[in-house]
C-alpha positions, 0 to 999 in steps of 0.5 A: 431222132424225133425232132430237129427242134428249132432247126427243123425245116417247115413242112412242104406245102404239097404232099410230094417228098422233095428230093435233092439230086445227088449231083447238086450235093456233089457240086457243093460238097465235093467241087465248090467248097474245096475250091473255096477253102483250098488247102484248109478244106479238111480242117474247116470241114472237121470244125464245121462238123463239130459246129453242126453237132452243137446245133443238133445235139443228140443223146445216143449213137442210135440218134447219130445213125438216124441223123446221118440217114436224114442228112443224106450222108449215108448208112452209119452203123457201129462195127465195134465198141470198146471202153474208150472207142467206137468204130463206125462204118459209113456206106451206101450209094452216096458214099460209093459214088463220092469215092468213085467220082472224087479223087480225094473226097473228104469225110472230115465233116462227118468225123467232126460231127461224130467227135462232137456228138461223142464228146457231148455224150461222154462228157470227155474230150473226143476226137475222130478220124476216118479210114477210106476204103475205096475198094469196098466203097466204105468209110470207117470212123474211129472215135476215141475219147479220154475218160481222164479229160473230163469236160467241165461247164 
């Protein structure tokens, strides 16, 4: 991913890399937001992921992989690709920590983001869901699209 276009953050004034502590991320993502949204957390998170994807349109799954890395969402890679389906796996320290620390961590934001990106790339209706594997510390996303449900402008 070359640039985040008009949404790109301005450069830091000093030469040091600014790093947000994982705990700060967890406070917002896994404690505050679910508290505010209650029972609607999963649906709103999915919608929010789709909204983020529309703000940051990508041209390929490789760009989505880079976006996940830059967003601090974890390491994403393609496990399997079929005619109308991607299977992607999300792993890394942040994913493992969220799976261990949270009783029910949501990855619907990431699923919505992937669904919207693939929908845009394929120009066909797409949906995504996640399969959480706490023992392995990984999340698998299944993104499916329907070539018969072509999007028109």
